[in-house]
Residue frames relative to the residue before (quaternion, step in Angstrom):
aa qw qx qy qz dx dy dz
X 1.0000 0.0000 0.0000 0.0000 0.00 0.00 0.00
X 0.2781 -0.7356 0.5875 0.1907 3.57 -1.13 0.64
X 0.7384 -0.4196 0.2730 0.4519 3.58 -1.27 0.12
X 0.6400 0.5403 -0.3325 0.4336 3.58 0.99 -0.83
X 0.6966 0.4713 -0.2872 0.4585 3.59 0.84 -0.93
X 0.6170 0.5309 -0.3454 0.4671 3.60 1.10 -0.67
X 0.6701 0.4901 -0.2943 0.4734 3.58 0.95 -0.91
X 0.6404 0.5227 -0.3232 0.4607 3.58 1.02 -0.79
X 0.6522 0.5091 -0.3032 0.4728 3.55 0.99 -0.89
X 0.6412 0.5180 -0.3208 0.4665 3.59 1.00 -0.80
X 0.6352 0.5451 -0.3243 0.4407 3.56 1.04 -0.78
X 0.7110 0.4360 -0.2728 0.4796 3.58 0.84 -0.93
X 0.5939 0.5445 -0.3634 0.4677 3.61 1.14 -0.53
X 0.6240 0.5368 -0.3292 0.4627 3.58 1.01 -0.81
X 0.6581 0.4964 -0.2997 0.4802 3.58 0.98 -0.87
X 0.6597 0.5192 -0.3045 0.4500 3.57 0.97 -0.88
X 0.6748 0.4893 -0.2946 0.4674 3.60 0.96 -0.84
X 0.7010 0.4836 -0.2613 0.4543 3.59 1.12 -0.67
X 0.7491 0.3915 -0.2024 0.4946 3.59 1.10 -0.69
X 0.4873 -0.6578 0.4928 0.2949 3.53 -1.34 0.15
X 0.3994 0.7284 -0.4724 0.2946 3.59 1.26 0.21
X 0.5601 -0.5479 0.4814 0.3928 3.60 -1.18 0.43
X 0.6140 -0.6031 0.3634 0.3566 3.60 -1.00 0.82
X 0.6790 0.4887 -0.3116 0.4507 3.60 0.91 -0.85
X 0.6369 0.5156 -0.3303 0.4684 3.60 1.05 -0.72
X 0.6277 0.5421 -0.3322 0.4491 3.58 1.01 -0.81
X 0.6652 0.4940 -0.2990 0.4733 3.58 0.97 -0.87
X 0.6333 0.5365 -0.3247 0.4536 3.57 1.01 -0.83
X 0.6534 0.5051 -0.3051 0.4743 3.59 0.96 -0.89
X 0.6329 0.5407 -0.3285 0.4463 3.58 1.02 -0.81
X 0.6846 0.4795 -0.2897 0.4663 3.59 0.88 -0.90
X 0.6202 0.5352 -0.3432 0.4594 3.58 1.11 -0.64
X 0.6610 0.4909 -0.2958 0.4844 3.56 1.13 -0.69
X 0.7715 0.2860 -0.1326 0.5526 3.58 1.16 -0.64
X 0.0220 -0.8605 0.5084 -0.0238 3.55 0.59 1.19
X 0.5671 0.6113 -0.3760 0.4041 3.59 1.27 -0.25
X 0.5600 0.6041 -0.3981 0.4037 3.61 1.19 -0.31
X 0.4158 -0.7515 0.4665 0.2114 3.57 -0.71 1.12
X 0.7096 -0.4859 0.3172 0.3997 3.54 -1.31 0.37
X 0.6865 0.4830 -0.2983 0.4543 3.61 0.86 -0.93
X 0.6560 0.4947 -0.3108 0.4778 3.59 1.02 -0.78
X 0.6006 0.5564 -0.3558 0.4507 3.59 1.07 -0.70
X 0.6512 0.5228 -0.3099 0.4544 3.54 0.97 -0.87
X 0.6606 0.5041 -0.3003 0.4683 3.59 0.96 -0.89
X 0.6564 0.5106 -0.3023 0.4659 3.56 0.95 -0.95
X 0.6673 0.5136 -0.3019 0.4470 3.59 0.89 -0.96
X 0.6569 0.5152 -0.3128 0.4530 3.60 0.91 -0.93
X 0.6862 0.4760 -0.2813 0.4726 3.57 0.88 -0.96
X 0.6155 0.5734 -0.3260 0.4313 3.57 0.99 -0.89
X 0.7315 0.4195 -0.2458 0.4780 3.59 0.74 -1.03
X 0.6452 0.5239 -0.3307 0.4470 3.59 1.03 -0.69
X 0.6276 0.5113 -0.3347 0.4824 3.58 1.06 -0.68
X 0.6452 0.5125 -0.3213 0.4667 3.60 0.98 -0.82
X 0.6546 0.5215 -0.3187 0.4450 3.59 0.92 -0.89
X 0.7851 0.3166 -0.1406 0.5133 3.58 0.97 -0.92
X 0.2449 0.8432 -0.4638 0.1182 3.58 1.29 0.23
X 0.6871 0.4900 -0.3118 0.4366 3.60 0.75 -0.96
X 0.6590 0.5114 -0.3002 0.4626 3.58 0.94 -0.89
X 0.6667 0.5060 -0.2986 0.4586 3.58 0.91 -0.92
X 0.6447 0.5261 -0.3229 0.4508 3.59 1.00 -0.82
X 0.6579 0.4924 -0.3093 0.4786 3.59 1.02 -0.74
X 0.6368 0.5448 -0.3284 0.4356 3.60 0.97 -0.84
X 0.8089 0.2813 -0.1278 0.5002 3.57 0.92 -0.90
X 0.3317 -0.7578 0.4892 0.2765 3.59 1.29 -0.09
X 0.6311 0.4829 -0.3363 0.5054 3.54 0.98 0.94
X 0.2268 -0.7475 0.6019 0.1658 3.54 -1.28 0.43
X 0.3665 0.7373 -0.4796 0.3036 3.57 1.31 0.29
X 0.4769 -0.7159 0.4237 0.2839 3.64 -0.57 1.12
X 0.6442 0.5253 -0.3302 0.4473 3.60 0.94 -0.86
X 0.6927 0.4649 -0.2757 0.4774 3.58 0.93 -0.90
X 0.6039 0.5492 -0.3608 0.4510 3.61 1.08 -0.64
X 0.6214 0.5318 -0.3361 0.4670 3.58 1.07 -0.72
X 0.6572 0.5121 -0.3096 0.4583 3.58 0.93 -0.90
X 0.6449 0.5064 -0.3211 0.4739 3.60 0.98 -0.84
X 0.6309 0.5352 -0.3283 0.4557 3.58 0.98 -0.85
X 0.6788 0.5141 -0.2971 0.4320 3.58 0.88 -0.93
X 0.7504 0.3843 -0.2372 0.4827 3.61 0.90 -0.81
X 0.7344 0.4403 -0.2435 0.4555 3.61 0.96 -0.80
X 0.7982 0.2855 -0.1448 0.5103 3.59 0.91 -0.84
X 0.7106 0.4113 -0.2566 0.5099 3.58 1.15 -0.55
X 0.4178 -0.7408 0.4425 0.2843 3.57 1.23 -0.34
X 0.3627 0.7287 -0.5052 0.2868 3.60 1.19 0.41
X 0.4273 -0.6839 0.5217 0.2785 3.57 -1.13 0.61
X 0.5842 -0.5781 0.4342 0.3688 3.56 -1.17 0.60
X 0.5860 0.5907 -0.3641 0.4185 3.59 1.09 -0.72
X 0.6461 0.5236 -0.3211 0.4532 3.60 1.02 -0.79
X 0.7229 0.4572 -0.2409 0.4586 3.56 1.06 -0.77
X 0.4884 0.7117 -0.4164 0.2855 3.62 1.16 -0.47
X 0.6669 0.4928 -0.3395 0.4440 3.68 0.90 -0.72
X 0.7134 0.4619 -0.2482 0.4650 3.60 1.22 -0.42
X 0.7503 0.3387 -0.1923 0.5342 3.59 1.25 -0.20
X 0.5934 -0.5717 0.4235 0.3765 3.56 -1.26 0.30
X 0.6617 -0.4973 0.3791 0.4138 3.55 -1.29 0.31
X 0.6336 0.5416 -0.3185 0.4514 3.56 1.05 -0.83
X 0.6605 0.4951 -0.3020 0.4769 3.59 0.97 -0.88
X 0.6177 0.5595 -0.3345 0.4398 3.56 1.10 -0.73
X 0.6581 0.4967 -0.3001 0.4797 3.59 0.98 -0.86
X 0.6481 0.5180 -0.3125 0.4626 3.56 0.97 -0.89
X 0.6638 0.5161 -0.2992 0.4511 3.56 0.97 -0.90
X 0.6112 0.5483 -0.3467 0.4535 3.60 1.09 -0.68
X 0.6459 0.5121 -0.3127 0.4721 3.59 1.03 -0.79
X 0.6404 0.5271 -0.3182 0.4591 3.56 1.03 -0.85
X 0.6716 0.5040 -0.2957 0.4555 3.56 0.93 -0.92
X 0.6879 0.4861 -0.2782 0.4616 3.56 1.04 -0.78
X 0.5975 0.5915 -0.3536 0.4100 3.57 1.21 -0.49
X 0.1057 -0.8015 0.5881 0.0233 3.58 -0.49 1.22
X 0.2101 -0.8057 0.5440 0.1035 3.55 -0.18 1.27
X 0.1649 -0.7935 0.5816 0.0694 3.55 -0.86 1.00
X 0.8407 0.1790 -0.1467 0.4896 3.54 -1.23 0.58
X 0.2442 0.7758 -0.5403 0.2156 3.55 0.98 0.82
X 0.5117 -0.6640 0.4538 0.3022 3.58 -0.90 0.93
X 0.5608 -0.6139 0.4390 0.3404 3.56 -1.06 0.75
X 0.6158 0.5582 -0.3524 0.4300 3.59 1.02 -0.74
X 0.6482 0.4982 -0.3073 0.4870 3.58 1.12 -0.72
X 0.6735 0.5079 -0.2976 0.4471 3.56 0.85 -0.98
X 0.7239 0.4022 -0.2236 0.5140 3.56 1.13 -0.70
X 0.3850 -0.7603 0.4416 0.2804 3.59 1.36 0.09
X 0.4359 0.6643 -0.4816 0.3698 3.54 0.90 1.00
X 0.5317 -0.5821 0.4850 0.3785 3.61 -1.12 0.50
X 0.6131 -0.5816 0.3817 0.3744 3.60 -1.03 0.71
X 0.6620 0.5245 -0.3202 0.4291 3.59 0.89 -0.95
X 0.6610 0.5086 -0.3133 0.4541 3.58 1.02 -0.81
X 0.6537 0.5137 -0.3148 0.4579 3.57 0.96 -0.87
X 0.6266 0.5431 -0.3343 0.4479 3.59 1.01 -0.78
X 0.6773 0.4758 -0.2872 0.4821 3.58 0.96 -0.87
X 0.6597 0.5217 -0.3066 0.4457 3.57 0.96 -0.90
X 0.7138 0.4452 -0.2574 0.4754 3.57 0.85 -0.97
X 0.6091 0.5365 -0.3535 0.4650 3.59 1.22 -0.42
X 0.6867 0.4807 -0.2798 0.4681 3.56 1.07 -0.75
X 0.7768 0.1863 -0.0977 0.5935 3.57 1.09 -0.75
X 0.5637 -0.5377 0.4538 0.4327 3.59 -1.21 0.10
X 0.7023 -0.5055 0.2908 0.4084 3.57 -1.20 0.49
X 0.6352 0.5417 -0.3338 0.4377 3.59 0.98 -0.81
X 0.6882 0.4688 -0.2777 0.4790 3.58 0.89 -0.94
X 0.6413 0.5275 -0.3186 0.4572 3.58 1.00 -0.85
X 0.6476 0.5105 -0.3125 0.4716 3.58 1.02 -0.81
X 0.6284 0.5393 -0.3245 0.4571 3.56 1.04 -0.80
X 0.6556 0.4983 -0.3034 0.4794 3.58 0.98 -0.87
X 0.6698 0.5066 -0.2997 0.4526 3.57 0.91 -0.93
X 0.6444 0.5188 -0.3223 0.4601 3.59 1.00 -0.78
X 0.6164 0.5513 -0.3503 0.4399 3.57 1.08 -0.67
X 0.6253 0.5402 -0.3312 0.4555 3.58 1.17 -0.59
X 0.6637 0.4965 -0.2983 0.4733 3.58 1.23 -0.43
X 0.6194 0.5483 -0.3409 0.4466 3.57 1.27 -0.21
X 0.5129 -0.6397 0.4683 0.3292 3.60 -0.95 0.81
X 0.3809 -0.7347 0.5169 0.2190 3.57 -0.87 0.93
X 0.5102 -0.5913 0.5035 0.3696 3.56 -1.23 0.38
X 0.5981 -0.5778 0.4135 0.3707 3.56 -1.22 0.36
X 0.0270 -0.7896 0.6127 -0.0185 3.55 -0.79 1.07
X 0.0875 -0.7973 0.5962 0.0339 3.58 -0.89 0.92
X 0.3091 -0.7241 0.5879 0.1857 3.53 -1.26 0.55
X 0.3972 -0.6992 0.5408 0.2470 3.57 -0.93 0.90
X 0.3337 -0.7297 0.5642 0.1946 3.56 -0.85 1.01
X 0.2549 -0.8205 0.4952 0.1289 3.57 -0.01 1.31
X 0.5555 0.6196 -0.3893 0.3950 3.58 1.21 -0.44
X 0.6472 0.5383 -0.3116 0.4408 3.57 1.18 -0.57
X 0.5781 -0.6474 0.3450 0.3572 3.59 1.22 -0.27
X 0.6460 0.5119 -0.3386 0.4539 3.63 1.09 -0.52
X 0.3790 -0.7359 0.5209 0.2087 3.57 -0.97 0.88
X 0.7001 -0.4832 0.3191 0.4179 3.56 -1.28 0.28
X 0.6608 0.5178 -0.3241 0.4360 3.62 0.88 -0.86
X 0.6426 0.5153 -0.3162 0.4708 3.57 1.02 -0.80
X 0.6452 0.5134 -0.3079 0.4746 3.57 1.00 -0.86
X 0.6582 0.5166 -0.3119 0.4500 3.60 0.92 -0.90
X 0.6236 0.5419 -0.3355 0.4527 3.58 1.01 -0.79
X 0.6756 0.4867 -0.2920 0.4705 3.58 0.92 -0.90
X 0.6533 0.5097 -0.3173 0.4612 3.60 0.98 -0.79
X 0.6532 0.5109 -0.3133 0.4627 3.60 0.99 -0.80
X 0.6248 0.5237 -0.3344 0.4728 3.58 1.09 -0.65
X 0.6964 0.4770 -0.2663 0.4653 3.58 1.07 -0.78
X 0.7789 0.2304 -0.1128 0.5722 3.59 1.11 -0.73
X 0.0168 -0.8649 0.5016 -0.0096 3.56 0.72 1.11
X 0.6209 0.5657 -0.3509 0.4140 3.61 1.09 -0.63
X 0.7691 0.2455 -0.1595 0.5681 3.62 1.18 -0.41
X 0.1715 0.8448 -0.4922 0.1208 3.57 1.24 0.51
X 0.6922 0.4960 -0.2875 0.4382 3.59 0.90 -0.90
X 0.6802 0.4884 -0.2849 0.4665 3.60 1.24 -0.36
X 0.5535 0.5628 -0.4046 0.4618 3.58 1.28 0.08
X 0.0845 0.8453 -0.5053 0.1518 3.54 -0.19 1.35
X 0.5630 -0.5589 0.4808 0.3735 3.55 -1.29 0.38
X 0.5091 -0.6080 0.5001 0.3479 3.58 -1.14 0.55
X 0.6156 -0.6095 0.3627 0.3434 3.58 -1.10 0.71
X 0.8142 0.2336 -0.0990 0.5222 3.59 0.93 -0.85
X 0.6901 0.4754 -0.2962 0.4582 3.59 0.78 -0.98
X 0.3812 -0.7515 0.4926 0.2176 3.61 -0.81 0.95
X 0.7415 0.3729 -0.2191 0.5129 3.59 1.26 -0.15
X 0.5664 0.6177 -0.3755 0.3957 3.59 1.23 0.35
X 0.1095 -0.7682 0.6283 0.0554 3.55 -1.24 0.60
X 0.2353 -0.7650 0.5856 0.1289 3.59 -0.92 0.94
X 0.0706 -0.7665 0.6379 0.0232 3.54 -1.05 0.90
X 0.6159 -0.5405 0.3954 0.4150 3.62 -1.15 0.43
X 0.5751 -0.5858 0.4471 0.3552 3.54 -1.11 0.72
X 0.7554 0.3492 -0.2774 0.4801 3.55 -0.93 0.93
X 0.4575 0.6623 -0.4681 0.3646 3.60 1.25 -0.06
X 0.2707 -0.7914 0.5318 0.1329 3.58 -0.67 1.11
X 0.0068 0.8408 -0.5389 0.0503 3.58 -0.27 1.27
X 0.4426 0.7458 -0.4316 0.2482 3.58 1.28 -0.23
X 0.7437 0.3478 -0.2143 0.5291 3.60 1.15 -0.52
X 0.4505 0.6904 -0.4551 0.3368 3.58 1.26 0.12
X 0.5774 -0.6160 0.4064 0.3493 3.63 -0.94 0.83
X 0.6234 0.5500 -0.3508 0.4311 3.61 0.99 -0.73
X 0.6774 0.4679 -0.2800 0.4938 3.57 1.07 -0.79
X 0.6793 0.5090 -0.2887 0.4429 3.57 0.89 -0.95
X 0.7168 0.4258 -0.2447 0.4949 3.58 1.11 -0.65
X 0.5486 -0.6681 0.3675 0.3431 3.59 1.30 0.16
X 0.4172 0.7183 -0.4678 0.3020 3.60 1.20 0.35
X 0.7784 0.1423 -0.0957 0.6039 3.59 1.21 -0.47
X 0.1374 -0.7563 0.6352 0.0758 3.54 -1.25 0.62
X 0.4609 -0.6497 0.5189 0.3102 3.59 -1.07 0.69
X 0.2834 0.7395 -0.5676 0.2252 3.59 -0.67 1.12
X 0.4392 -0.7082 0.4834 0.2681 3.58 -0.81 0.99
X 0.6505 -0.5604 0.3476 0.3768 3.55 -1.16 0.59
X 0.6065 0.5742 -0.3579 0.4175 3.60 1.02 -0.73
X 0.6721 0.4842 -0.2928 0.4776 3.57 0.96 -0.87
X 0.6047 0.5466 -0.3536 0.4587 3.57 1.08 -0.67
X 0.6727 0.5017 -0.2953 0.4566 3.57 0.95 -0.89
X 0.6037 0.5533 -0.3559 0.4503 3.60 1.09 -0.67
X 0.6222 0.5396 -0.3371 0.4561 3.57 1.05 -0.75
X 0.6603 0.4924 -0.3042 0.4785 3.59 1.03 -0.76
X 0.6514 0.5272 -0.3168 0.4442 3.57 1.00 -0.82
X 0.5908 0.5663 -0.3639 0.4448 3.60 1.15 -0.58
X 0.1481 -0.8513 0.4920 0.1068 3.57 1.24 -0.59
X 0.1421 0.8169 -0.5410 0.1411 3.58 0.91 0.96
X 0.2400 -0.7850 0.5619 0.1026 3.56 -0.94 0.97
X 0.6702 -0.4849 0.3777 0.4159 3.54 -1.31 0.33
X 0.8330 0.2402 -0.1879 0.4616 3.55 -1.04 0.89
X 0.5455 0.6297 -0.4050 0.3766 3.61 1.23 -0.10
X 0.3663 -0.6601 0.5894 0.2876 3.54 -1.34 0.17
X 0.0912 -0.8079 0.5823 0.0001 3.59 -0.78 1.06
X 0.1472 -0.7606 0.6256 0.0919 3.57 -1.05 0.82
X 0.1310 -0.7763 0.6150 0.0443 3.57 -0.66 1.17
X 0.1632 -0.8468 0.5028 0.0580 3.58 -0.21 1.29
X 0.7295 0.2731 -0.2327 0.5824 3.60 1.24 0.26
X 0.0146 0.8865 -0.4621 0.0210 3.53 0.84 1.08
X 0.1337 -0.8185 0.5475 0.1118 3.61 1.00 -0.75
X 0.8120 -0.1926 0.1731 0.5230 3.57 -0.72 -1.10
X 0.6059 -0.6328 0.3288 0.3526 3.60 1.24 0.18
X 0.3691 0.7686 -0.4683 0.2316 3.61 1.22 0.14
X 0.6897 0.4646 -0.2828 0.4781 3.59 0.86 -0.96
X 0.6022 0.5639 -0.3539 0.4406 3.56 1.07 -0.75
X 0.7012 0.4640 -0.2721 0.4680 3.57 0.83 -0.97
X 0.6095 0.5414 -0.3616 0.4525 3.60 1.06 -0.64
X 0.6779 0.4885 -0.2951 0.4634 3.58 0.98 -0.83
X 0.5964 0.5697 -0.3758 0.4225 3.60 1.08 -0.62
X 0.6417 0.5130 -0.3242 0.4690 3.57 1.03 -0.77
X 0.6493 0.5158 -0.3136 0.4626 3.58 1.03 -0.80
X 0.7020 0.4532 -0.2525 0.4880 3.57 1.13 -0.70
X 0.4136 -0.7458 0.4357 0.2881 3.56 1.37 0.14
X 0.6270 -0.5872 0.3257 0.3950 3.56 1.05 0.89
X 0.5536 0.5534 -0.4278 0.4520 3.59 1.03 0.80
X 0.7000 0.4420 -0.3271 0.4557 3.57 -1.26 0.15
X 0.4000 -0.6977 0.5376 0.2533 3.56 -1.24 -0.45
X 0.1239 -0.7856 0.6033 0.0589 3.56 -1.04 0.84
X 0.1602 -0.7529 0.6326 0.0852 3.55 -0.96 0.98
X 0.1459 -0.7982 0.5826 0.0455 3.56 -0.75 1.09
X 0.0896 -0.8242 0.5591 -0.0052 3.55 -0.61 1.18
X 0.1478 0.7523 -0.6379 0.0728 3.52 -1.18 0.69
X 0.7463 -0.4010 0.2665 0.4597 3.56 -1.29 0.06
X 0.7729 0.2504 -0.1308 0.5682 3.58 0.95 -0.89
X 0.3199 -0.7807 0.5035 0.1860 3.57 -0.38 1.21
X 0.6597 0.5241 -0.3242 0.4301 3.61 0.95 -0.82
X 0.6765 0.4985 -0.3080 0.4461 3.57 0.89 -0.90
X 0.6976 0.4606 -0.2961 0.4621 3.58 0.85 -0.89
X 0.6060 0.5548 -0.3596 0.4422 3.60 1.09 -0.64
X 0.6648 0.5033 -0.3006 0.4629 3.57 0.93 -0.91
X 0.6613 0.5126 -0.3064 0.4540 3.57 0.95 -0.89
X 0.6700 0.5075 -0.3009 0.4505 3.57 0.89 -0.98
X 0.6710 0.4971 -0.3058 0.4574 3.60 0.84 -0.95
X 0.6500 0.5356 -0.3161 0.4366 3.56 0.93 -0.93
X 0.7612 0.4029 -0.2146 0.4607 3.56 0.70 -1.11
X 0.5612 0.5656 -0.4028 0.4504 3.60 1.17 -0.39
X 0.6596 0.4844 -0.3008 0.4896 3.59 0.93 -0.87
X 0.6410 0.5582 -0.2969 0.4352 3.53 1.01 -0.96
X 0.7334 0.4190 -0.2231 0.4866 3.56 1.05 -0.83
X 0.5631 -0.6311 0.3742 0.3803 3.57 1.28 0.12
X 0.5195 0.6402 -0.4074 0.3928 3.58 1.20 0.52
X 0.5534 -0.5902 0.4700 0.3528 3.56 -1.29 0.39
X 0.2929 -0.8107 0.4808 0.1605 3.61 -0.18 1.27
X 0.5624 0.6106 -0.3913 0.3972 3.61 1.19 -0.34
X 0.6491 0.5286 -0.3193 0.4442 3.59 1.21 -0.39
X 0.7341 0.3781 -0.2063 0.5249 3.58 1.27 -0.22
X 0.0372 -0.8217 0.5678 -0.0330 3.54 -0.85 0.98
X 0.2984 -0.7449 0.5688 0.1803 3.56 -1.15 0.68
X 0.0208 -0.8068 0.5893 -0.0357 3.58 -0.97 0.88
X 0.5022 -0.5842 0.5180 0.3717 3.53 -1.27 0.31
X 0.6434 -0.5289 0.3759 0.4062 3.57 -1.22 0.39
X 0.6351 0.5379 -0.3425 0.4359 3.61 1.03 -0.72
X 0.6828 0.4623 -0.2977 0.4811 3.59 0.88 -0.91
X 0.6164 0.5531 -0.3413 0.4445 3.57 1.10 -0.68
X 0.6426 0.5148 -0.3174 0.4704 3.54 1.02 -0.86
X 0.6581 0.5224 -0.3123 0.4432 3.58 0.93 -0.92
X 0.6746 0.4914 -0.2978 0.4635 3.59 0.90 -0.93
X 0.6786 0.5062 -0.2963 0.4420 3.58 0.88 -0.96
X 0.6892 0.4637 -0.2921 0.4740 3.59 0.92 -0.86
X 0.5981 0.5490 -0.3594 0.4601 3.59 1.14 -0.62
X 0.6434 0.5207 -0.3175 0.4627 3.56 1.01 -0.83
X 0.6844 0.4802 -0.2754 0.4745 3.57 1.14 -0.66
X 0.5925 -0.6227 0.3426 0.3792 3.57 1.30 0.06
X 0.3511 0.7453 -0.5023 0.2626 3.62 1.19 0.31
X 0.4817 -0.6716 0.4830 0.2892 3.57 -1.09 0.71
X 0.6922 -0.5077 0.3338 0.3896 3.54 -1.26 0.60
X 0.7049 0.4849 -0.2847 0.4324 3.58 0.75 -1.07
X 0.6486 0.5158 -0.3240 0.4564 3.58 1.08 -0.67
X 0.6261 0.5189 -0.3284 0.4804 3.57 1.08 -0.75
X 0.6753 0.5049 -0.2915 0.4517 3.58 0.91 -0.96
X 0.6133 0.5627 -0.3480 0.4315 3.58 1.07 -0.70
X 0.7159 0.4333 -0.2456 0.4893 3.59 1.10 -0.70
X 0.7467 0.4258 -0.2336 0.4545 3.61 0.92 -0.88
X 0.4233 -0.7161 0.4634 0.3053 3.59 1.17 -0.52
X 0.3717 0.7143 -0.5077 0.3063 3.61 1.22 0.24
X 0.2990 -0.7739 0.5338 0.1637 3.58 -0.88 0.94
X 0.7322 0.3502 -0.2123 0.5443 3.56 1.25 -0.38
X 0.4525 -0.6878 0.4974 0.2734 3.57 -1.04 0.81
X 0.5066 0.6854 -0.4114 0.3230 3.58 1.23 -0.46
X 0.6959 0.4595 -0.2775 0.4771 3.60 0.85 -0.96
X 0.6449 0.5189 -0.3291 0.4544 3.59 0.95 -0.84
X 0.6446 0.5162 -0.3215 0.4635 3.59 1.00 -0.80
X 0.6034 0.5500 -0.3623 0.4496 3.58 1.13 -0.57
X 0.6339 0.5178 -0.3262 0.4729 3.56 1.03 -0.79
X 0.6515 0.5153 -0.3135 0.4602 3.58 0.99 -0.88
X 0.6363 0.5273 -0.3211 0.4626 3.57 1.04 -0.80
X 0.6539 0.5071 -0.3092 0.4686 3.59 0.99 -0.89
X 0.6428 0.5220 -0.3204 0.4600 3.57 1.01 -0.83
X 0.6707 0.5001 -0.2979 0.4598 3.58 0.96 -0.87
X 0.6098 0.5605 -0.3465 0.4404 3.57 1.08 -0.75
X 0.6902 0.4629 -0.2879 0.4759 3.55 0.95 -0.87
X 0.6559 0.5250 -0.3172 0.4401 3.58 0.95 -0.87
X 0.7561 0.3966 -0.1972 0.4818 3.56 1.00 -0.90
X 0.3835 0.7346 -0.4809 0.2866 3.58 1.30 0.09
X 0.5230 -0.6683 0.4362 0.2994 3.56 -0.89 0.99
X 0.5945 0.5929 -0.3645 0.4026 3.58 1.14 -0.61
X 0.6113 0.5718 -0.3460 0.4238 3.55 1.18 -0.53
X 0.6188 0.5663 -0.3372 0.4275 3.57 1.28 -0.32
X 0.7178 0.3468 -0.2353 0.5560 3.55 1.28 -0.22
X 0.4133 -0.7119 0.5120 0.2454 3.56 -1.09 0.58
X 0.0859 0.7925 -0.5958 0.0980 3.55 -0.52 1.23
């Protein structure tokens, strides 16, 4: 990495730490704003960005800092094995001295949860369910970059075999590594680093980037045509869109996440992109989602307000009105 790529990576990390956007969406927005960054530099920035996020807790303890620029430097010397001498032309003299102290600092008796960059509560549950060796193996797998996995958008009409044939024709040098996912019937694995963002299959909405685990969650939800579904961990909207195809573009899906505006924009964008009716899908904050869902269940105003913290009954009554509109919709009386 050169000084420009380190500074660029620090900039997008700062944005990611400050906002509630999913990490991949934040990086995508950053590259759209900085179209002058070349393909090779984008790859370096992306790799470093995700690796710092994966190892964030460990890096913060090693350097006693949460500064994105310094976390990158710690990652490069501690986890990548780069020498400080290599980095000196890209950093200030002061940063060089600080980095030498960090490298010389040998932390002893560091907790496994810290070394594996896991929250304490998660490590306690993981190590309680499995023995320490197995739990460590699982945790280490979370620190490793995943291969590229895509989901076939069945709503578009092309099947997995047809999609795989087209991908193998486009990536002939890694043709043997393009494989079906082990469990998901609509997933395809490609080698890490395969660039599909400009591929016609991606641009036309025939495939979406989504890991196999998320694909399987969509199947486990078992959403049927005409049902109403609430996705309380929508993120970038991948599971939501997978369920829309299963529901044959009928019914209604509410997608909830910490930031209602960000998830709403993502859902609407990708619903249109995938050839779906975006009016049937909506993004909400978790608080508004809770209010609407409890209103539909018949909860009283004061009980909803006690949980959501709303100080005015006006907004809560709006949620109740929206819930009643959907419940009393004539379309709900027929099975479609």
